[in-house]
Each structure stands twice: as C-alpha cells, then as structure tokens.
PAZAPA-4460 file (N, C-alpha, C; in steps of 0.05 Angstrom, whole numbers, plus 32768, in hexadecimal, padded with zeros to 4 digits):
% residues 252
    n_x    n_y    n_z   ca_x   ca_y   ca_z    c_x    c_y    c_z   seq   type   mol
   79AD   7D7A   843A   79D4   7D8B   843B   79D2   7DA5   8434     1      M     A
   79E0   7DB5   843E   79DF   7DCD   842F   79E8   7DC6   8415     2      R     A
   79ED   7DE0   8404   79F3   7DE7   83E5   7A10   7DF0   83E6     3      L     A
   7A1A   7DFC   8401   7A34   7E00   8403   7A46   7DE1   8412     4      T     A
   7A3C   7DCF   8418   7A44   7DBB   8419   7A45   7DA3   8402     5      N     A
   7A30   7DA7   83F0   7A2F   7D9A   83E3   7A47   7DAC   83C6     6      V     A
   7A48   7DBC   83C9   7A61   7DCF   83BC   7A83   7DBD   83C3     7      L     A
   7A84   7DBC   83D9   7A96   7DB1   83E4   7AA4   7D9E   83DD     8      R     A
   7A85   7D8B   83E1   7A91   7D71   83DB   7A98   7D6E   83C0     9      L     A
   7A87   7D7A   83AF   7A8A   7D78   838E   7AA4   7D82   838B    10      F     A
   7AB0   7D91   8391   7ACB   7D9D   838F   7AE3   7D8A   8398    11      L     A
   7AD7   7D7B   83AD   7AF0   7D6B   83BE   7AF2   7D49   83AE    12      F     A
   7ADA   7D3F   83AB   7ADB   7D2A   8392   7AEA   7D26   837F    13      L     A
   7AEF   7D34   8370   7B08   7D35   835E   7B29   7D34   836C    14      P     A
   7B2E   7D47   837B   7B42   7D3F   838A   7B49   7D26   8395    15      L     A
   7B30   7D1B   83A2   7B2F   7CFE   83B1   7B3F   7CEE   839A    16      L     A
   7B27   7CEE   8381   7B32   7CDB   8370   7B4B   7CDC   8362    17      F     A
   7B57   7CF3   8361   7B79   7CFA   8357   7B85   7CF1   8372    18      V     A
   7B84   7CE8   8383   7B99   7CE7   8393   7B8F   7CC4   8397    19      V     A
   7B7C   7CB5   8398   7B74   7CA4   8396   7B83   7C94   8380    20      S     A
   7B7F   7C9A   835D   7B89   7C97   834F   7BAE   7C92   8359    21      R     A
   7BBB   7CAD   8360   7BCC   7CA6   835C   7BDB   7C92   8378    22      T     A
   7BCF   7C8D   8380   7BD6   7C76   8393   7BD8   7C59   8389    23      I     A
   7BC3   7C5F   837D   7BC3   7C43   8366   7BD7   7C42   8351    24      A     A
   7BD9   7C61   8349   7BF4   7C55   832D   7C0E   7C54   833E    25      Q     A
   7C13   7C5A   8356   7C2A   7C5C   835F   7C2F   7C3B   836A    26      E     A
   7C14   7C29   8370   7C17   7C0F   8377   7C1B   7C01   8359    27      L     A
   7C0E   7C08   8349   7C0B   7BF3   832E   7C2A   7BFB   8329    28      T     A
   7C38   7C0F   8327   7C4C   7C11   8319   7C6A   7C05   832D    29      N     A
   7C61   7C03   8347   7C6D   7BF7   8358   7C79   7BDE   834C    30      E     A
   7C99   7BD9   834A   7CA3   7BC1   8344   7CA9   7BAC   836A    31      N     A
   7C9B   7B97   8360   7C97   7B8C   8374   7CB9   7B81   837B    32      S     A
   7CCB   7B7A   836B   7CE8   7B80   8375   7CF0   7B97   838C    33      D     A
   7CE0   7BB0   838C   7CEB   7BC4   839E   7CDD   7BC1   83BB    34      S     A
   7CC8   7BAE   83B8   7CB7   7BAE   83CB   7CC5   7B96   83E0    35      L     A
   7CC8   7B7D   83D3   7CD2   7B67   83E1   7CEC   7B69   83EA    36      I     A
   7CFD   7B7E   83DD   7D1B   7B82   83E5   7D2D   7B70   83D5    37      G     A
   7D45   7B6E   83DA   7D57   7B58   83D1   7D52   7B43   83D9    38      P     A
   7D5D   7B2F   83C7   7D56   7B12   83C5   7D69   7B0A   83E0    39      H     A
   7D69   7AF0   83E8   7D7C   7AE9   8402   7D93   7AE7   83EF    40      V     A
   7DA5   7AE3   83F7   7DC0   7AE5   83F4   7DD4   7ACE   8404    41      Q     A
   7DC6   7AB3   83FA   7DD2   7A9D   8401   7DDC   7A88   83EF    42      L     A
   7DEF   7A7C   83F9   7DFD   7A6D   83DF   7DE7   7A56   83DD    43      R     A
   7DD8   7A4B   83CD   7DCB   7A3A   83C4   7DC8   7A30   83AA    44      S     A
   7DCC   7A16   83A7   7DCF   7A04   8392   7DB8   79F4   8382    45      T     A
   7DA1   79F1   8394   7D96   79E0   8386   7D7F   79E8   836B    46      W     A
   7D6E   79D4   8359   7D6B   79E0   8348   7D4E   79D5   834A    47      K     A
   7D35   79D7   8340   7D1D   79CE   8340   7D18   79CD   8327    48      G     A
   7D21   79AC   831C   7D1B   79A6   8304   7D05   798F   82FB    49      N     A
   7CF9   798D   830A   7CE5   7971   8305   7CC7   7983   82F9    50      I     A
   7CBD   7976   82E6   7CA7   798E   82D7   7C91   798A   82EC    51      K     A
   7C7F   79A4   82F8   7C6C   79AA   8302   7C4F   79A7   82F8    52      A     A
   7C46   7997   82FE   7C2A   79A1   82E1   7C14   79B8   82E6    53      S     A
   7BFF   79B8   82E2   7BED   79CC   82E5   7BDA   79C5   82F3    54      K     A
   7BD0   79AF   82F8   7BC4   79A3   830A   7BD0   7996   8328    55      T     A
   7BE5   799A   8325   7BF2   7997   8342   7BE3   79A2   8358    56      L     A
   7BDC   7999   836D   7BCD   79A2   8385   7BDC   79AE   839E    57      S     A
   7BD4   79C6   839B   7BE6   79DE   83AA   7BDB   79E8   83C4    58      I     A
   7BEA   79E6   83DD   7BDC   79ED   83EB   7BEA   7A01   83FE    59      L     A
   7BE3   7A1A   83FF   7BE9   7A28   840C   7BEE   7A25   842C    60      L     A
   7BFB   7A35   843C   7BFC   7A35   8459   7C08   7A57   845B    61      L     A
   7BF8   7A5B   8475   7C06   7A7A   8484   7C1D   7A6D   8498    62      A     A
   7C29   7A77   8497   7C43   7A72   84A4   7C39   7A7B   84C6    63      G     A
   7C46   7A6A   84D6   7C32   7A72   84EE   7C19   7A70   84F8    64      H     A
   7C0A   7A6A   84E3   7BEB   7A67   84F0   7BE2   7A60   8504    65      A     A
   7BF6   7A49   8512   7BEF   7A35   8520   7BFA   7A36   853D    66      D     A
   7C0E   7A51   8542   7C28   7A4E   8551   7C22   7A72   8563    67      S     A
   7C0F   7A7B   8563   7C0C   7A95   8572   7C10   7A94   858F    68      Q     A
   7C22   7A9F   859A   7C1E   7A9E   85BD   7C36   7A8F   85C0    69      G     A
   7C47   7A80   85B2   7C5B   7A6B   85B8   7C72   7A6F   85A0    70      I     A
   7C87   7A62   85A5   7CA3   7A66   8597   7C9A   7A5E   857C    71      S     A
   7C9C   7A6F   856E   7C9E   7A6C   854F   7C86   7A7C   8546    72      G     A
   7C7F   7A92   8552   7C69   7AA4   8547   7C6B   7AB1   8533    73      S     A
   7C7E   7AB8   8528   7C82   7ACA   8516   7C8E   7AE7   851B    74      G     A
   7C9A   7AF8   8508   7CA9   7B0F   850B   7C8C   7B27   8510    75      T     A
   7C94   7B31   8524   7C7D   7B4C   852A   7C81   7B61   850E    76      A     A
   7C9D   7B5E   8508   7C98   7B72   84F1   7CAE   7B88   8502    77      G     A
   7CB1   7B97   84F0   7CC7   7BB1   84F3   7CB8   7BCB   8504    78      E     A
   7CA3   7BCE   84F8   7C8C   7BE2   8501   7C88   7BE3   851E    79      A     A
   7C7E   7BC3   8526   7C72   7BBD   853F   7C8F   7BBB   8554    80      V     A
   7CA0   7BAD   8547   7CBA   7BA0   855B   7CCF   7BB3   855C    81      G     A
   7CCD   7BCD   8545   7CE3   7BE0   8551   7CDD   7BFC   8552    82      L     A
   7CC5   7C05   8545   7CBB   7C16   853F   7CA8   7C20   8551    83      L     A
   7C9C   7C09   8563   7C85   7C12   8577   7C6A   7C17   8569    84      G     A
   7C67   7C06   8552   7C42   7C0B   8547   7C37   7BFA   8551    85      A     A
   7C1C   7C03   8554   7C0A   7BE7   855F   7C03   7BD1   854A    86      E     A
   7C06   7BB7   8550   7C03   7BA3   853F   7BEB   7BA0   852E    87      P     A
   7BE4   7B92   8516   7BD6   7B96   8508   7BBF   7B8A   8513    88      M     A
   7BC1   7B72   852A   7BAC   7B62   8535   7BB8   7B5D   854F    89      D     A
   7BAE   7B65   855C   7BBE   7B64   8577   7BBA   7B45   8589    90      P     A
   7BAF   7B2F   857D   7BB2   7B16   8585   7BC3   7B01   8570    91      L     A
   7BD5   7B0C   855F   7BE0   7B03   8547   7BF8   7B13   853C    92      I     A
   7C11   7B06   8539   7C28   7B12   8531   7C23   7B25   8512    93      T     A
   7C30   7B3C   851A   7C29   7B49   84F5   7C31   7B32   84DB    94      D     A
   7C42   7B2B   84E3   7C49   7B14   84CC   7C32   7B05   84C6    95      E     A
   7C27   7AF7   84DF   7C13   7AE1   84CC   7BFC   7AEE   84C9    96      L     A
   7BF4   7B0D   84D2   7BDE   7B21   84C6   7BED   7B19   84A7    97      Y     A
   7BFA   7B25   84A3   7BFF   7B2D   8486   7C03   7B09   8479    98      W     A
   7C0A   7AFA   8487   7C0C   7AE2   847B   7BEF   7AD0   8469    99      N     A
   7BDC   7AD5   847F   7BC2   7AD0   8478   7BBA   7AE0   8464   100      L     A
   7BBE   7AF5   845F   7BB1   7B0B   8446   7BBD   7AFF   842E   101      K     A
   7BD9   7AFD   8431   7BE7   7AF5   8419   7BD9   7AD5   840D   102      V     A
   7BD9   7AC4   841F   7BCD   7AAD   8413   7BAC   7AA5   840E   103      C     A
   7BA3   7ABE   841F   7B8A   7ABE   840F   7B85   7ACF   83F5   104      K     A
   7B96   7ADF   83E9   7B96   7AEA   83D1   7BA9   7AD8   83BA   105      E     A
   7BBD   7ACC   83C6   7BC9   7ABA   83B4   7BB6   7A9B   83A9   106      V     A
   7BA6   7A95   83BE   7B86   7A83   83BA   7B75   7A8A   83A8   107      A     A
   7B76   7AA7   83A7   7B62   7AB5   839D   7B63   7AB7   8379   108      R     A
   7B7F   7ABE   837D   7B8B   7ACA   8358   7B91   7AB1   8350   109      L     A
   7BA2   7A9A   8361   7BA5   7A80   8354   7B91   7A70   834A   110      G     A
   7B7A   7A73   835D   7B66   7A5F   8350   7B56   7A66   8334   111      K     A
   7B52   7A84   8336   7B46   7A93   8325   7B4D   7A8F   8300   112      I     A
   7B6A   7A89   8308   7B85   7A88   82F4   7B89   7A6A   82F0   113      N     A
   7B7E   7A56   82FF   7B83   7A3B   82EE   7B87   7A26   82FC   114      G     A
   7B90   7A2E   8317   7BAC   7A25   8328   7B98   7A10   833F   115      L     A
   7BA2   7A01   8342   7B98   79E1   834D   7BA0   79EB   836F   116      N     A
   7B91   7A05   8379   7BA4   7A0F   8399   7B87   7A0E   83A7   117      I     A
   7B94   7A0F   83BF   7B81   7A16   83DB   7B95   7A20   83EB   118      T     A
   7B83   7A26   8405   7B92   7A37   8419   7B81   7A29   842F   119      F     A
   7B93   7A24   8443   7B8C   7A12   8462   7B98   7A26   8474   120      Y     A
   7B82   7A23   8488   7B84   7A37   849B   7B7A   7A29   84B6   121      D     A
   7B91   7A23   84CA   7B8B   7A10   84E1   7B76   7A1A   84ED   122      P     A
   7B72   7A37   84E6   7B5E   7A47   84FD   7B5D   7A4A   851B   123      G     A
   7B74   7A35   8525   7B7E   7A32   8545   7B90   7A3F   853D   124      V     A
   7B94   7A56   854D   7BB4   7A5F   8547   7BC4   7A53   8564   125      R     A
   7BC3   7A4E   8572   7BD1   7A44   8586   7BDB   7A22   858B   126      K     A
   7BE1   7A15   857E   7BE0   79F4   8586   7C07   79EA   8587   127      I     A
   7C03   79E2   85A2   7C16   79DD   85B3   7C1B   79C2   85A4   128      I     A
   7C17   79AE   8597   7C1A   7998   858F   7C24   799B   856E   129      D     A
   7C38   798F   8567   7C4A   7995   854C   7C32   797D   853A   130      E     A
   7C2E   7964   854D   7C23   7953   8538   7C02   7950   853D   131      K     A
   7BF9   796B   8544   7BD5   7970   8541   7BCF   796A   8525   132      D     A
   7BB7   7963   8521   7BAA   795E   8502   7BAD   7976   84F1   133      P     A
   7BA3   7995   850A   7B9B   79AA   8504   7BB7   79BD   84F5   134      K     A
   7BCE   79B3   84FF   7BE0   79C0   84F8   7BF2   79C7   84DF   135      T     A
   7BF5   79DA   84D9   7C06   79E6   84BA   7C17   79C6   84B3   136      N     A
   7C2E   79C0   84CB   7C3C   79A4   84BD   7C2D   7991   84B3   137      W     A
   7C16   7987   84CB   7C0B   796D   84C4   7C02   7970   84A4   138      T     A
   7BE9   7988   84A6   7BDE   798E   848A   7BF1   7990   846E   139      N     A
   7C02   799C   8475   7C1E   79A0   845C   7C2B   7984   8455   140      G     A
   7C34   7976   846E   7C43   795C   8465   7C2A   7946   8462   141      F     A
   7C15   7949   8461   7C04   7930   8458   7BFA   7939   8434   142      Y     A
   7BF9   7954   842D   7BEF   795E   8412   7C04   7956   8403   143      H     A
   7C21   7957   8412   7C36   7959   8404   7C41   7939   83F9   144      A     A
   7C37   792E   840F   7C3B   7909   840A   7C29   78FD   83FA   145      M     A
   7C0F   790C   83F9   7BFE   7907   83E5   7BFE   7914   83C5   146      N     A
   7C18   791F   83C8   7C25   7921   83A9   7C1A   793C   83A6   147      G     A
   7C11   794C   83B6   7C0A   796E   83B7   7C25   797F   83BD   148      G     A
   7C24   799B   83B6   7C36   79AA   83BD   7C30   79BF   83D0   149      Y     A
   7C3F   79B8   83E5   7C30   79CE   8404   7C4B   79E7   8408   150      S     A
   7C3B   79FF   8406   7C4C   7A15   8406   7C44   7A1F   8417   151      L     A
   7C55   7A30   8427   7C50   7A42   8447   7C59   7A59   843B   152      E     A
   7C46   7A6D   843F   7C4F   7A87   843C   7C5B   7A9C   8458   153      I     A
   7C71   7A9E   8458   7C7E   7AB9   8469   7C8A   7AD4   8462   154      H     A
   7C88   7AE8   8477   7C93   7AFC   846E   7CAA   7AF7   8489   155      F     A
   7CCB   7B0B   847D   7CE6   7AFD   848B   7CE6   7B0D   84A0   156      D     A
   7CF3   7B0A   84B4   7D04   7B1C   84CA   7D0C   7B37   84C2   157      A     A
   7D01   7B4D   84D2   7D0F   7B68   84CB   7D2C   7B65   84D6   158      Y     A
   7D39   7B73   84CA   7D57   7B7E   84D4   7D6B   7B71   84CC   159      G     A
   7D7D   7B66   84DD   7D90   7B55   84DB   7D8D   7B32   84E2   160      E     A
   7D70   7B39   84E8   7D6A   7B16   84F2   7D5E   7B0C   84D4   161      Y     A
   7D56   7B17   84C2   7D52   7B16   84A7   7D5E   7B0A   8492   162      G     A
   7D54   7AFB   847D   7D6A   7AF9   8466   7D5C   7B07   8452   163      Y     A
   7D46   7B07   844F   7D34   7B12   8433   7D28   7B01   8424   164      G     A
   7D19   7B01   8410   7D0A   7AF7   8404   7D18   7AD8   83F8   165      P     A
   7D03   7AC7   83EE   7D10   7AAB   83E1   7CFD   7A90   83EE   166      G     A
   7D04   7A7D   83DA   7CF9   7A67   83E4   7D14   7A57   83F4   167      L     A
   7D03   7A45   840D   7D0B   7A39   841D   7D02   7A1D   8410   168      I     A
   7D12   7A0D   8402   7D06   79F2   83F5   7CFE   79DE   8407   169      P     A
   7CED   79CB   8402   7CE9   79B4   8414   7D0C   79A1   8411   170      A     A
   7D08   7993   8426   7D20   797E   8426   7D1A   7969   841D   171      L     A
   7D1E   796C   8403   7D1E   794E   83F0   7D29   7953   83D2   172      T     A
   7D32   7945   83BE   7D3C   7947   83AB   7D28   794D   8394   173      L     A
   7D0B   7947   839B   7CF7   794E   8387   7CF6   796D   8386   174      N     A
   7D03   797A   8381   7CFB   7997   837F   7CF2   799E   835D   175      L     A
   7CDE   79AC   835E   7CCF   79AF   8343   7CD7   79CA   8334   176      N     A
   7CC8   79CA   8321   7CC2   79EE   830D   7CB8   79F5   831D   177      T     A
   7C9F   79FA   8333   7C97   7A0A   8341   7CA8   7A16   8359   178      I     A
   7CBE   7A04   8360   7CD1   7A0C   8376   7CE8   7A1C   8363   179      D     A
   7CED   7A18   8354   7D05   7A27   833E   7CFA   7A45   833E   180      E     A
   7CE0   7A3E   8334   7CD0   7A56   8329   7CD0   7A72   8338   181      S     A
   7CCB   7A65   8358   7CCB   7A77   8370   7CE8   7A79   8378   182      L     A
   7CF3   7A72   8374   7D10   7A71   8383   7D13   7A8D   8369   183      A     A
   7D16   7A8B   834A   7D1D   7A96   833A   7D12   7ABC   8341   184      R     A
   7CFA   7ABA   834E   7CE6   7AD0   834B   7CED   7AE3   836F   185      N     A
   7CF1   7ACE   8379   7CF3   7AD6   839E   7D0A   7AD0   83A7   186      F     A
   7D1C   7ABD   83A0   7D34   7AB5   83A8   7D3D   7A96   83AF   187      G     A
   7D50   7A93   83B8   7D5C   7A77   83B7   7D61   7A72   83CE   188      R     A
   7D5D   7A61   83E6   7D64   7A59   83FF   7D78   7A45   83FD   189      Y     A
   7D85   7A39   840F   7D94   7A27   840A   7D84   7A0F   8415   190      P     A
   7D85   79FA   8407   7D6F   79E3   840C   7D75   79D6   8435   191      I     A
   7D8C   79DA   8434   7D8E   79D7   8459   7D8E   79EA   8467   192      L     A
   7D83   7A06   8461   7D83   7A1C   846E   7D7F   7A17   8490   193      F     A
   7D8F   7A27   849D   7D8A   7A1F   84BC   7D92   7A04   84C4   194      R     A
   7D98   79F5   84B2   7D97   79D8   84B5   7D79   79C3   84B2   195      G     A
   7D6E   79D0   84A6   7D50   79C7   8499   7D3F   79CB   84AE   196      G     A
   7D27   79DD   84A9   7D15   79E6   84B4   7CFD   79D7   84BA   197      L     A
   7CF1   79DE   84CD   7CD9   79C8   84D4   7CC7   79BF   84BA   198      G     A
   7CBF   79DB   84AB   7CAD   79D2   849E   7CB9   79C8   8481   199      S     A
   7CD0   79D1   846D   7CD8   79BD   8462   7CE2   79A6   845D   200      P     A
   7CE6   799E   8483   7CEA   797F   8483   7CD2   796E   8483   201      R     A
   7CBC   797E   8481   7CA3   7970   847F   7C9A   797F   8467   202      R     A
   7CAF   797A   844F   7CA5   7981   8435   7C92   7998   842D   203      Q     A
   7C91   79AA   8441   7C86   79C3   8441   7CA1   79D8   8437   204      I     A
   7C95   79E5   8420   7CA6   79FC   8415   7CA0   7A17   8422   205      R     A
   7CB7   7A1D   842C   7CB4   7A39   8438   7CB7   7A59   8423   206      I     A
   7CA3   7A6E   841F   7CAD   7A85   840F   7CB4   7A93   8421   207      L     A
   7CC1   7AA2   8422   7CC4   7AB5   8430   7CC5   7ADA   8416   208      E     A
   7CA9   7AE4   841F   7CAC   7AFA   840B   7CB9   7B0D   840E   209      I     A
   7CC7   7B10   8427   7CD6   7B2B   8425   7CD4   7B38   844A   210      G     A
   7CF0   7B3E   844D   7CE9   7B4F   846B   7CD9   7B5D   8473   211      K     A
   7CCE   7B57   848B   7CB9   7B62   8492   7CB8   7B88   8496   212      L     A
   7CC8   7B96   848C   7CD3   7BB1   8492   7CD7   7BC5   8479   213      E     A
   7CDD   7BDC   847F   7CDE   7BEC   8470   7CC4   7BF5   845E   214      G     A
   7CC7   7BF8   843F   7CB4   7BFB   8423   7C9C   7BE3   842E   215      K     A
   7CA7   7BC9   8429   7C90   7BBB   8430   7C7F   7BB8   843D   216      L     A
   7C86   7BBB   8460   7C76   7BC3   846E   7C64   7BD6   846E   217      E     A
   7C77   7BF1   8467   7C69   7C08   8464   7C4B   7C06   8457   218      Q     A
   7C52   7BF7   8444   7C3E   7BF5   841E   7C26   7BDE   8434   219      K     A
   7C30   7BD0   8443   7C1A   7BBF   8448   7C0F   7BD4   8461   220      L     A
   7C17   7BDC   8478   7C03   7BE5   8486   7BF2   7BFD   8481   221      R     A
   7BFC   7C07   8469   7BF6   7C28   8460   7BD9   7C1A   8455   222      D     A
   7BB8   7C1C   845F   7BA3   7C25   8453   7B9F   7C21   8439   223      K     A
   7BAD   7C3A   8437   7BA6   7C40   8410   7BB4   7C2C   8406   224      R     A
   7BC8   7C21   8408   7BD7   7C08   83F1   7BDB   7BED   8405   225      T     A
   7BCD   7BEF   8418   7BCE   7BD2   8421   7BC3   7BBB   840D   226      S     A
   7BAB   7BBD   83FD   7BA0   7BA6   83F5   7BB2   7BA5   83D8   227      D     A
   7BBC   7BBA   83CE   7BCE   7BC0   83B1   7BE5   7BB4   83BC   228      S     A
   7BEF   7BB0   83CD   7C09   7B9F   83D3   7C0F   7B87   83D8   229      T     A
   7BF4   7B80   83E3   7BEE   7B5E   83EC   7BED   7B54   83CD   230      I     A
   7BDA   7B62   83C1   7BCF   7B5E   839F   7BEB   7B53   838F   231      N     A
   7BFC   7B6A   8393   7C17   7B69   8380   7C29   7B54   838B   232      L     A
   7C2A   7B4E   83A7   7C36   7B38   83A9   7C30   7B1C   83AC   233      I     A
   7C15   7B1C   83A7   7C0A   7B01   83A6   7C0C   7AF9   8388   234      S     A
   7C03   7B12   836C   7C06   7B0D   835C   7C25   7B02   8358   235      L     A
   7C36   7B07   835B   7C57   7AFB   8355   7C52   7AE7   8362   236      R     A
   7C46   7ADC   8379   7C4A   7AC1   8383   7C35   7AAE   836A   237      I     A
   7C25   7AB2   8364   7C0E   7AA7   8351   7C1F   7AA4   8332   238      V     A
   7C2A   7ABC   832D   7C3E   7ABA   8310   7C51   7AA3   8311   239      N     A
   7C63   7AA8   8328   7C78   7A92   832A   7C6D   7A77   832C   240      S     A
   7C59   7A72   8339   7C4B   7A52   8334   7C48   7A4E   8318   241      I     A
   7C34   7A66   8307   7C30   7A5E   82F5   7C40   7A5A   82D7   242      L     A
   7C53   7A6C   82DD   7C71   7A6A   82D3   7C78   7A49   82DA   243      E     A
   7C7E   7A47   82EF   7C84   7A2A   82FF   7C76   7A0E   82EB   244      G     A
   7C5C   7A13   82E4   7C49   79FD   82D8   7C4C   7A00   82B5   245      V     A
   7C5E   7A19   82B5   7C52   7A1D   8296   7C3C   7A28   828B   246      G     A
   7C31   7A37   82A1   7C15   7A49   8298   7C20   7A6C   828D   247      S     A
   7C0E   7A73   8280   7C12   7A8D   8277   7C0A   7AA1   8291   248      E     A
   7C20   7AB4   829A   7C18   7AC4   82B1   7C04   7ADB   82AC   249      T     A
   7BFB   7AEA   82C0   7BE3   7AF4   82C0   7BF1   7B13   82D2   250      I     A
   7BE5   7B2D   82C1   7BED   7B48   82C6   7BDA   7B52   82E7   251      S     A
   7BC4   7B4C   82EC   7BB5   7B54   8301   7BA2   7B3F   830E   252      N     A
***
C-alpha cells in the first residue's frame, strides 16, 4: 500500500469512529415510546391480576411464520406497500422478517436474564391446515394448555389499517401480571378485539409492537441502526416480562 493511501486511511478512521459513535449515541438516547408510537386507543377494561412466576415457561412465536403466500401473511409495511421499496426478503413479508428477528433477540435477552423462555419457529412458511402439528396455533395452544405462557410477536399494519402497539390478551379470565405489564408498557387491546382472533381463542397472546411505518420502520431498515433498534424493542419486551414476574429489569 502506498504511503499516501496509508495516510488517507489514518485520517479517515477517526471520522468513521465519530460517525459510528454518533449513530450509537442516537439509538442509546432514543426513547422506545417515540419509536413504537402512540399506544392503541381502544376502550378496554381487563386487568391481569394473577401472579406470574419467574419459572413460568414462556413460548415465543413469530406472527405469520407459517402463513406466507396465503391469507394472513402479515403486513408488507409502509416502505414496500406504499413507497415502493424492495422487501427485506422476497420470500416473506417484511412483518415476518422483523417478527423473526425480534423473537430471536427477546429469547436471547430473556434467557441470559433468568427467564424460562424459548422461541418456536415452524420452519415451514406455508401451512394450509391450521391443525397441522407444526403451526404456531397448535404449538402455542398446547403450550398454554400445559400451563405455559404463549406470546406471539407482531408488527401492526401501517396507515389507517393499524391501531398501534398493545397486547391483545388471550380469551380467558386467567390473565396474569405479565399480561398486565405488557399492556402497561405497550398498550391494552380489548379482550374481544375483532370478535376474538384465532390466536387469543387458542390462549396465545398477541403483542403488537407498533405500526410498521415511519420512524420505526426507517430505523429497522437502516443497516446502521437496525440491530440496535431490534435490541431496543426486545429490551422493552423482556423488561415488561421481568416486571410481570417481579424481577429486576435490565438496561442493556
């Protein structure tokens, strides 16, 4: 390498460090409320009062992981659906792309902070039979019936079709302190939202992180901020669960 090129590299590295540090500081200082947007504004009166134990077995599911290419595949997001951007992965919707990443990070953070938490991915992206043993619904239902807590991660539709962040509870009177904590930190959907969705009817909670649009989607799609944004969202979820079981929350 010529001396002039070495000098240029030497002069450029401090600038690169400053830019990287600025991006990191921007996300560190980012308030997750400003990312996910206003909580769902629908009338809801349910409360989660049953004490949840830290040993409770939690099963994470990525919304729409088994319904690609058929009805119920998830939102394309504002960038793809309205602004003409290329999808993050041409084989799946952008919602599923981010659902999977958030689930993996929540499971990682949860495990290292003492939660009994696992992530189930059916692997098969198009399952027609809803009773197939590989589906989210089947695995989430049986996990809940065996005393566990099933939580499906979603991003909400953009624009007028979405309601915003919040927890859609299971159709049960046995709502617990994890439900209550997630509702306080994200928002509270009515227990009979849209007459009762498929997952809640199977005792699977649905967490809508936020509408896949605007700043939230921009931070997710930007390679410089994507990982930190996923971590910030996942940290909010894990801390909500930790609060729900009476454990100390984490900062990173």
